[in-house]
Structures are given as structure tokens and as C-alpha cells.
BALUMVEX-484712 format. One record per residue (C-alpha): residue number from 1; residue in one letter; x, y, z. Coordinates in steps of 0.02 Angstrom, whole numbers, plus 50000, padded with zeros to 5 digits. Layout:
BEGIN
<i=NUM	aa=A	east=X	north=Y	up=Z>
...
! end
This chain:
BEGIN
<i=1	aa=M	east=47050	north=47521	up=51639>
<i=2	aa=N	east=46988	north=47595	up=51475>
<i=3	aa=D	east=47103	north=47721	up=51381>
<i=4	aa=V	east=47025	north=47887	up=51356>
<i=5	aa=G	east=47036	north=47958	up=51183>
<i=6	aa=G	east=47169	north=47840	up=51137>
<i=7	aa=C	east=47287	north=47891	up=51278>
<i=8	aa=S	east=47341	north=47783	up=51421>
<i=9	aa=P	east=47315	north=47843	up=51599>
<i=10	aa=V	east=47505	north=47851	up=51617>
<i=11	aa=T	east=47525	north=47978	up=51475>
<i=12	aa=L	east=47374	north=48076	up=51499>
<i=13	aa=G	east=47406	north=48264	up=51546>
<i=14	aa=R	east=47603	north=48231	up=51546>
<i=15	aa=M	east=47690	north=48407	up=51513>
<i=16	aa=P	east=47845	north=48412	up=51416>
<i=17	aa=R	east=48001	north=48425	up=51513>
<i=18	aa=R	east=48074	north=48602	up=51508>
<i=19	aa=K	east=48252	north=48616	up=51448>
<i=20	aa=P	east=48351	north=48669	up=51601>
<i=21	aa=I	east=48443	north=48846	up=51595>
<i=22	aa=D	east=48634	north=48835	up=51551>
<i=23	aa=E	east=48691	north=48941	up=51703>
<i=24	aa=Q	east=48868	north=48954	up=51636>
<i=25	aa=A	east=48817	north=48997	up=51461>
<i=26	aa=L	east=48694	north=49131	up=51532>
<i=27	aa=A	east=48844	north=49200	up=51624>
<i=28	aa=D	east=48951	north=49203	up=51471>
<i=29	aa=V	east=48813	north=49287	up=51369>
<i=30	aa=L	east=48774	north=49416	up=51506>
<i=31	aa=R	east=48950	north=49451	up=51557>
<i=32	aa=P	east=48991	north=49616	up=51646>
<i=33	aa=G	east=49017	north=49761	up=51523>
<i=34	aa=A	east=48938	north=49668	up=51379>
<i=35	aa=S	east=48780	north=49601	up=51464>
<i=36	aa=V	east=48667	north=49612	up=51313>
<i=37	aa=A	east=48570	north=49472	up=51227>
<i=38	aa=T	east=48425	north=49440	up=51113>
<i=39	aa=H	east=48273	north=49336	up=51160>
<i=40	aa=S	east=48327	north=49203	up=51032>
<i=41	aa=E	east=48501	north=49188	up=51118>
<i=42	aa=L	east=48430	north=49171	up=51287>
<i=43	aa=K	east=48300	north=49033	up=51232>
<i=44	aa=E	east=48440	north=48940	up=51153>
<i=45	aa=I	east=48528	north=48926	up=51322>
<i=46	aa=G	east=48362	north=48856	up=51404>
<i=47	aa=V	east=48291	north=49032	up=51461>
<i=48	aa=P	east=48105	north=49019	up=51428>
<i=49	aa=S	east=48000	north=49164	up=51365>
<i=50	aa=S	east=47903	north=49179	up=51529>
<i=51	aa=T	east=48066	north=49195	up=51625>
<i=52	aa=I	east=48130	north=49335	up=51510>
<i=53	aa=T	east=47967	north=49431	up=51528>
<i=54	aa=L	east=47973	north=49408	up=51715>
<i=55	aa=R	east=48148	north=49462	up=51734>
<i=56	aa=I	east=48125	north=49627	up=51628>
<i=57	aa=R	east=47969	north=49687	up=51713>
<i=58	aa=D	east=47976	north=49825	up=51837>
<i=59	aa=G	east=48069	north=49772	up=51989>
<i=60	aa=G	east=48152	north=49630	up=51893>
<i=61	aa=P	east=48342	north=49610	up=51874>
<i=62	aa=W	east=48349	north=49642	up=51684>
<i=63	aa=Q	east=48287	north=49774	up=51568>
<i=64	aa=R	east=48222	north=49784	up=51392>
<i=65	aa=V	east=48336	north=49896	up=51291>
<i=66	aa=L	east=48266	north=49869	up=51118>
<i=67	aa=P	east=48135	north=49757	up=51042>
<i=68	aa=G	east=48191	north=49578	up=51062>
<i=69	aa=V	east=48354	north=49632	up=51156>
<i=70	aa=V	east=48382	north=49641	up=51339>
<i=71	aa=A	east=48518	north=49681	up=51463>
<i=72	aa=G	east=48559	north=49574	up=51611>
<i=73	aa=H	east=48561	north=49723	up=51726>
<i=74	aa=K	east=48461	north=49875	up=51780>
<i=75	aa=G	east=48538	north=50055	up=51754>
<i=76	aa=V	east=48637	north=50146	up=51621>
<i=77	aa=L	east=48709	north=50042	up=51476>
<i=78	aa=T	east=48892	north=50060	up=51438>
<i=79	aa=R	east=48929	north=50130	up=51260>
<i=80	aa=F	east=48985	north=49955	up=51216>
<i=81	aa=E	east=48825	north=49885	up=51269>
<i=82	aa=K	east=48722	north=50008	up=51167>
<i=83	aa=R	east=48841	north=49968	up=51014>
<i=84	aa=M	east=48811	north=49785	up=51046>
<i=85	aa=G	east=48622	north=49805	up=51071>
<i=86	aa=A	east=48600	north=49902	up=50920>
<i=87	aa=L	east=48687	north=49770	up=50810>
<i=88	aa=E	east=48587	north=49631	up=50893>
<i=89	aa=Y	east=48433	north=49720	up=50859>
<i=90	aa=A	east=48480	north=49762	up=50672>
<i=91	aa=G	east=48532	north=49587	up=50630>
<i=92	aa=P	east=48685	north=49485	up=50577>
<i=93	aa=D	east=48703	north=49575	up=50408>
<i=94	aa=S	east=48718	north=49756	up=50497>
<i=95	aa=A	east=48876	north=49851	up=50537>
<i=96	aa=L	east=48909	north=50007	up=50637>
<i=97	aa=T	east=48944	north=50158	up=50540>
<i=98	aa=G	east=48972	north=50346	up=50572>
<i=99	aa=L	east=49057	north=50413	up=50741>
<i=100	aa=D	east=49041	north=50246	up=50828>
<i=101	aa=A	east=49133	north=50152	up=50696>
<i=102	aa=L	east=49261	north=50286	up=50673>
<i=103	aa=D	east=49288	north=50280	up=50861>
<i=104	aa=L	east=49331	north=50090	up=50851>
<i=105	aa=H	east=49438	north=50118	up=50710>
<i=106	aa=G	east=49544	north=50231	up=50824>
<i=107	aa=L	east=49495	north=50404	up=50755>
<i=108	aa=R	east=49545	north=50539	up=50874>
<i=109	aa=T	east=49444	north=50707	up=50860>
<i=110	aa=R	east=49428	north=50864	up=50967>
<i=111	aa=G	east=49277	north=50949	up=51015>
<i=112	aa=L	east=49150	north=50841	up=50921>
<i=113	aa=R	east=48994	north=50801	up=51019>
<i=114	aa=R	east=48949	north=50621	up=51016>
<i=115	aa=S	east=48766	north=50577	up=50986>
<i=116	aa=D	east=48673	north=50467	up=51107>
<i=117	aa=R	east=48614	north=50356	up=50957>
<i=118	aa=V	east=48716	north=50216	up=50878>
<i=119	aa=H	east=48719	north=50231	up=50694>
<i=120	aa=V	east=48700	north=50057	up=50602>
<i=121	aa=L	east=48688	north=50009	up=50419>
<i=122	aa=I	east=48569	north=49870	up=50374>
<i=123	aa=P	east=48533	north=49793	up=50204>
<i=124	aa=H	east=48399	north=49883	up=50098>
<i=125	aa=S	east=48291	north=49723	up=50110>
<i=126	aa=S	east=48282	north=49727	up=50299>
<i=127	aa=Q	east=48119	north=49759	up=50389>
<i=128	aa=K	east=48194	north=49832	up=50531>
<i=129	aa=S	east=48179	north=50025	up=50576>
<i=130	aa=S	east=48255	north=50137	up=50697>
<i=131	aa=H	east=48206	north=50123	up=50873>
<i=132	aa=G	east=48260	north=50210	up=51030>
<i=133	aa=F	east=48447	north=50231	up=51026>
<i=134	aa=A	east=48473	north=50120	up=50872>
<i=135	aa=L	east=48481	north=50239	up=50719>
<i=136	aa=L	east=48469	north=50123	up=50564>
<i=137	aa=T	east=48506	north=50170	up=50389>
<i=138	aa=R	east=48464	north=50056	up=50240>
<i=139	aa=S	east=48597	north=50025	up=50107>
<i=140	aa=R	east=48577	north=49962	up=49927>
<i=141	aa=R	east=48756	north=49928	up=49918>
<i=142	aa=A	east=48840	north=49776	up=49999>
<i=143	aa=I	east=48888	north=49816	up=50184>
<i=144	aa=A	east=49062	north=49758	up=50193>
<i=145	aa=S	east=49131	north=49750	up=50369>
<i=146	aa=S	east=49272	north=49699	up=50492>
<i=147	aa=V	east=49278	north=49664	up=50669>
<i=148	aa=R	east=49352	north=49811	up=50784>
<i=149	aa=G	east=49342	north=49800	up=50974>
<i=150	aa=G	east=49233	north=49648	up=50959>
<i=151	aa=L	east=49096	north=49737	up=50851>
<i=152	aa=R	east=49060	north=49735	up=50658>
<i=153	aa=V	east=49108	north=49897	up=50581>
<i=154	aa=V	east=49106	north=49969	up=50404>
<i=155	aa=P	east=49277	north=50033	up=50332>
<i=156	aa=V	east=49347	north=50204	up=50380>
<i=157	aa=A	east=49298	north=50302	up=50220>
<i=158	aa=R	east=49123	north=50241	up=50225>
<i=159	aa=A	east=49100	north=50283	up=50415>
<i=160	aa=L	east=49171	north=50447	up=50377>
<i=161	aa=V	east=49055	north=50491	up=50244>
<i=162	aa=D	east=48907	north=50432	up=50339>
<i=163	aa=A	east=48964	north=50528	up=50492>
<i=164	aa=C	east=48987	north=50688	up=50385>
<i=165	aa=R	east=48816	north=50661	up=50308>
<i=166	aa=R	east=48745	north=50679	up=50495>
<i=167	aa=E	east=48835	north=50842	up=50541>
<i=168	aa=G	east=48766	north=51011	up=50510>
<i=169	aa=A	east=48916	north=51116	up=50533>
<i=170	aa=L	east=49050	north=51137	up=50408>
<i=171	aa=D	east=49191	north=51144	up=50532>
<i=172	aa=D	east=49147	north=50984	up=50613>
<i=173	aa=V	east=49148	north=50891	up=50440>
<i=174	aa=R	east=49315	north=50977	up=50407>
<i=175	aa=E	east=49372	north=50910	up=50583>
<i=176	aa=L	east=49322	north=50733	up=50541>
<i=177	aa=V	east=49395	north=50722	up=50364>
<i=178	aa=A	east=49561	north=50811	up=50416>
<i=179	aa=A	east=49572	north=50697	up=50562>
<i=180	aa=A	east=49544	north=50535	up=50467>
<i=181	aa=V	east=49678	north=50588	up=50332>
<i=182	aa=Q	east=49799	north=50651	up=50447>
<i=183	aa=Q	east=49798	north=50506	up=50558>
<i=184	aa=R	east=49817	north=50390	up=50401>
<i=185	aa=L	east=49656	north=50295	up=50433>
<i=186	aa=C	east=49610	north=50320	up=50259>
<i=187	aa=T	east=49662	north=50408	up=50099>
<i=188	aa=V	east=49591	north=50566	up=49998>
<i=189	aa=A	east=49554	north=50446	up=49853>
<i=190	aa=E	east=49456	north=50317	up=49972>
<i=191	aa=V	east=49355	north=50460	up=50029>
<i=192	aa=A	east=49317	north=50530	up=49865>
<i=193	aa=V	east=49261	north=50363	up=49798>
<i=194	aa=E	east=49144	north=50347	up=49952>
<i=195	aa=V	east=49071	north=50523	up=49922>
<i=196	aa=A	east=49044	north=50481	up=49738>
<i=197	aa=L	east=48953	north=50315	up=49788>
<i=198	aa=A	east=48850	north=50395	up=49919>
<i=199	aa=Q	east=48671	north=50459	up=49874>
<i=200	aa=R	east=48679	north=50649	up=49845>
<i=201	aa=Q	east=48567	north=50688	up=49993>
<i=202	aa=R	east=48662	north=50780	up=50131>
<i=203	aa=T	east=48832	north=50766	up=50035>
<i=204	aa=A	east=48854	north=50951	up=50001>
<i=205	aa=L	east=48972	north=50976	up=50149>
<i=206	aa=P	east=49077	north=50824	up=50123>
<i=207	aa=R	east=49100	north=50868	up=49939>
<i=208	aa=S	east=49155	north=51037	up=49990>
<i=209	aa=V	east=49283	north=50981	up=50117>
<i=210	aa=L	east=49346	north=50846	up=49997>
<i=211	aa=A	east=49393	north=50990	up=49875>
<i=212	aa=E	east=49483	north=51073	up=50016>
<i=213	aa=V	east=49572	north=50915	up=50069>
<i=214	aa=A	east=49621	north=50871	up=49876>
<i=215	aa=A	east=49700	north=51055	up=49877>
<i=216	aa=G	east=49818	north=50991	up=50017>
<i=217	aa=I	east=49713	north=51060	up=50171>
<i=218	aa=R	east=49737	north=50955	up=50322>
<i=219	aa=S	east=49652	north=51053	up=50471>
<i=220	aa=V	east=49508	north=51161	up=50509>
<i=221	aa=A	east=49616	north=51314	up=50536>
<i=222	aa=E	east=49702	north=51285	up=50355>
<i=223	aa=A	east=49529	north=51271	up=50274>
<i=224	aa=K	east=49474	north=51437	up=50361>
<i=225	aa=L	east=49624	north=51534	up=50309>
<i=226	aa=R	east=49618	north=51465	up=50136>
<i=227	aa=A	east=49437	north=51528	up=50120>
<i=228	aa=G	east=49508	north=51697	up=50188>
<i=229	aa=F	east=49645	north=51702	up=50056>
<i=230	aa=D	east=49518	north=51690	up=49919>
<i=231	aa=R	east=49405	north=51818	up=50003>
<i=232	aa=Y	east=49541	north=51956	up=50036>
<i=233	aa=G	east=49649	north=51929	up=49888>
<i=234	aa=V	east=49795	north=51833	up=49957>
<i=235	aa=P	east=49880	north=51726	up=49828>
<i=236	aa=Q	east=49849	north=51549	up=49866>
<i=237	aa=P	east=50006	north=51447	up=49924>
<i=238	aa=R	east=50041	north=51265	up=49904>
<i=239	aa=W	east=49975	north=51174	up=50063>
<i=240	aa=N	east=50065	north=51043	up=50174>
<i=241	aa=V	east=50231	north=51048	up=50063>
<i=242	aa=E	east=50345	north=50908	up=50107>
<i=243	aa=I	east=50530	north=50959	up=50097>
<i=244	aa=R	east=50652	north=50823	up=50079>
<i=245	aa=N	east=50840	north=50808	up=50072>
<i=246	aa=D	east=50945	north=50735	up=49936>
<i=247	aa=A	east=50924	north=50558	up=50009>
<i=248	aa=G	east=50738	north=50573	up=49994>
<i=249	aa=E	east=50711	north=50588	up=50184>
<i=250	aa=L	east=50573	north=50709	up=50253>
<i=251	aa=V	east=50656	north=50863	up=50328>
<i=252	aa=V	east=50505	north=50970	up=50365>
<i=253	aa=T	east=50325	north=50994	up=50316>
<i=254	aa=L	east=50269	north=51171	up=50271>
<i=255	aa=D	east=50095	north=51220	up=50317>
<i=256	aa=A	east=50078	north=51349	up=50176>
<i=257	aa=Y	east=50220	north=51386	up=50059>
<i=258	aa=W	east=50247	north=51529	up=49917>
<i=259	aa=E	east=50381	north=51436	up=49821>
<i=260	aa=D	east=50425	north=51586	up=49706>
<i=261	aa=L	east=50455	north=51696	up=49867>
<i=262	aa=E	east=50531	north=51558	up=49972>
<i=263	aa=A	east=50403	north=51607	up=50107>
<i=264	aa=E	east=50311	north=51503	up=50224>
<i=265	aa=L	east=50169	north=51526	up=50347>
<i=266	aa=E	east=50153	north=51411	up=50507>
<i=267	aa=I	east=49989	north=51385	up=50597>
<i=268	aa=N	east=50063	north=51367	up=50765>
<i=269	aa=S	east=49930	north=51280	up=50869>
<i=270	aa=V	east=49968	north=51301	up=51054>
<i=271	aa=E	east=49852	north=51163	up=51105>
<i=272	aa=W	east=49952	north=51035	up=51007>
<i=273	aa=H	east=50128	north=51101	up=51042>
<i=274	aa=L	east=50129	north=51133	up=51223>
<i=275	aa=A	east=50183	north=50959	up=51272>
<i=276	aa=P	east=50369	north=50953	up=51296>
<i=277	aa=R	east=50403	north=50831	up=51159>
<i=278	aa=A	east=50295	north=50932	up=51036>
<i=279	aa=F	east=50364	north=51089	up=51088>
<i=280	aa=R	east=50541	north=51027	up=51050>
<i=281	aa=K	east=50481	north=50970	up=50883>
<i=282	aa=T	east=50406	north=51141	up=50841>
<i=283	aa=T	east=50561	north=51235	up=50887>
<i=284	aa=R	east=50671	north=51116	up=50793>
<i=285	aa=R	east=50557	north=51138	up=50642>
<i=286	aa=Q	east=50565	north=51331	up=50653>
<i=287	aa=R	east=50757	north=51318	up=50659>
<i=288	aa=V	east=50759	north=51208	up=50504>
<i=289	aa=V	east=50649	north=51337	up=50409>
<i=290	aa=V	east=50752	north=51488	up=50454>
<i=291	aa=L	east=50921	north=51404	up=50422>
<i=292	aa=S	east=50856	north=51352	up=50252>
<i=293	aa=G	east=50848	north=51537	up=50202>
<i=294	aa=R	east=50657	north=51535	up=50193>
<i=295	aa=S	east=50555	north=51678	up=50275>
<i=296	aa=T	east=50417	north=51623	up=50391>
<i=297	aa=I	east=50266	north=51697	up=50487>
<i=298	aa=S	east=50166	north=51612	up=50623>
<i=299	aa=V	east=49987	north=51629	up=50661>
<i=300	aa=L	east=49876	north=51546	up=50787>
<i=301	aa=P	east=49710	north=51446	up=50751>
<i=302	aa=S	east=49621	north=51564	up=50873>
<i=303	aa=E	east=49683	north=51723	up=50775>
<i=304	aa=I	east=49607	north=51651	up=50619>
<i=305	aa=D	east=49444	north=51624	up=50709>
<i=306	aa=D	east=49439	north=51797	up=50788>
<i=307	aa=D	east=49506	north=51902	up=50637>
<i=308	aa=V	east=49538	north=51818	up=50475>
<i=309	aa=E	east=49531	north=51974	up=50383>
<i=310	aa=G	east=49665	north=52052	up=50493>
<i=311	aa=I	east=49778	north=51901	up=50474>
<i=312	aa=C	east=49755	north=51908	up=50282>
<i=313	aa=R	east=49807	north=52091	up=50287>
<i=314	aa=E	east=49976	north=52037	up=50389>
<i=315	aa=V	east=50004	north=51890	up=50265>
<i=316	aa=L	east=49989	north=52016	up=50116>
<i=317	aa=Q	east=50115	north=52132	up=50198>
<i=318	aa=F	east=50233	north=51988	up=50239>
<i=319	aa=L	east=50236	north=51928	up=50054>
<i=320	aa=R	east=50256	north=52111	up=50000>
<i=321	aa=V	east=50414	north=52120	up=50108>
<i=322	aa=C	east=50474	north=51944	up=50051>
<i=323	aa=A	east=50460	north=52007	up=49869>
<i=324	aa=A	east=50550	north=52166	up=49904>
<i=325	aa=E	east=50696	north=52064	up=49987>
<i=326	aa=R	east=50704	north=51941	up=49844>
<i=327	aa=Q	east=50703	north=52091	up=49716>
<i=328	aa=Q	east=50845	north=52182	up=49826>
<i=329	aa=R	east=50949	north=52021	up=49827>
<i=330	aa=G	east=50931	north=52000	up=49646>
<i=331	aa=A	east=50985	north=52182	up=49607>
<i=332	aa=S	east=51146	north=52165	up=49729>
! end
């Protein structure tokens, strides 16, 4: 029998054998709670493009979450899957930043509304752009990252500044910076470096809050009261002053301290102090201050919010009384 076009009858029309799907690898890649993968990853374990297309169509068991990225289930993605999907879409040189990175670093905040979008830094040379829930920001600087919770994240200070640049409210920026510094996730110096390195766009609020933190401010309530003192003529105290004994051990931290008058103001947050352990710590702190001979006045954050001018009048009166008492003691 003659060959046709140089091919023998045995080989004519033979189709290449398809690589079988590695079912165990597929189960590992699309594991519950982290069921996200790229088309490339799926093809590497034997899933052909036609199968991917079939499974993500209407009525199929999978879904397309971002270009080139699928989830191995229908329905709502977990936050982890969203973060994972955004990184998969952005590429191997990307890293989470902003609130998502801060969350993975362990930052605890109160009352901040989380965005549905996942913020990712990408190299400036990347051709990717924001899509769906993936918010991509290009960076001319190298993107240093570490792994937290199984995902790539930028360092705390960089994530913090990126998060602050997305916030429009001064108090939200104050809350973020104060929380990060109070929880010792980063230092004031590290935040200052990141603010200096950041593009000046949308950094007015972080720069303003950084000045407050550099002055010793560690909470939103303190920042509001400090601004009120400037507005209504109250002498600025030293903020968050550590009092130590002769052995160098920390005895108490005074929220606001007028050293010349030995007068202290405490911002007594009910929200933080109602737990039995915290309440005991607060009452012990108050005893330490009183027994040291310092005069003290307490205010609530809610009072600062509602009537900062009235609080400032009371503080001025408190300082006048302290000054009169010191003068009387000096004369006797």
C-alpha cells in the first residue's frame, strides 16, 4: 500500500495522547478554603483548557474569579481565597499591602470598615491592571515581602502607609497609626521612613498623624484632645510619659502629664477597661498615681467627642487648682 504524503497508514490521523489529570494534585490545588488556581497551574497537572472552560461556564462546578484565575467551587469566596486569587492574578513578584497585609501581620483595630477589594503591590514594569476585587498599585521601589498566613505581604510600615493613603478620614488614619505603634508592630521611625519614601500623593493625612505620634500621641482620643488644647489655650502636657522606679522598672504610664504641676490627665476608656483584668489594672494605676502625690483628672473618649471645648475648660480649671495648691504648699 502506497504512503500518502509521506505518512504510513499506521500514523495517518493519529492524535497526540492527552496527559491524564493528576486527581490528587487537583484536590491539593483546589483544597477547601483555598480553592483558587490559575489556568497555568491547572494545565500543569493535566487539566486541559477545554475542561477549564467547561467547568467555569454557567451550571459548571467552578467559577472564574479574575482573568486567568478560577475557584474550584460556586458561591462566595472566603477572604483568604480573595487574597490568594488577587496574588495569583498579580503575579509572583506581587505582595499584599494595606489593610489586608496589616490584618495578616496581626493588627487589631476597632470600627474600621474593611474594603471588599484586596490591595496588592506590583512591580512598575508589570502589565497587569486592577480588575474586579483586585486593586493593583504599581511600585517603582523593590517590593520586599515575607509570608504571613500562607500569603506574601509587605512589611508593616509600608502596608500601614498604603492603608492610610486609601483612607479619607483623619480619625481612621489616627486609629491605624496609633494601633500599629501601640501594638509594637512597627516603630514611629519606621513609619516616618515609609512616609518619606512614599509618593506625596494622598500622604497629607499620614504626615499630619505622624507629627502627632512623634509628639507622643498614641490614640485617637489623645489626638483630638491635643488639638483641643491648642485651640482653647490649654498648655500642652507631655504625652504617654513612662514613670520608672529606681531599678528602672516601669511603674505607670501617664496619658498626659504637666510635670511642673505634678498633674496628670487620664483618658479612661470604658470600652477597654470593663474587662475584670483591665479594670483591676486601671484601679491599681489610679492608686499608684494618687499615692505618688500627683493630682489626677479623668475624662472619657466620648466626652472628648461630644464636648472637647467643655473638657478643655475643666482641664484649665484643674491646672489652676493644681498651681494654687503648689503655691500654697510652697508658702507653708
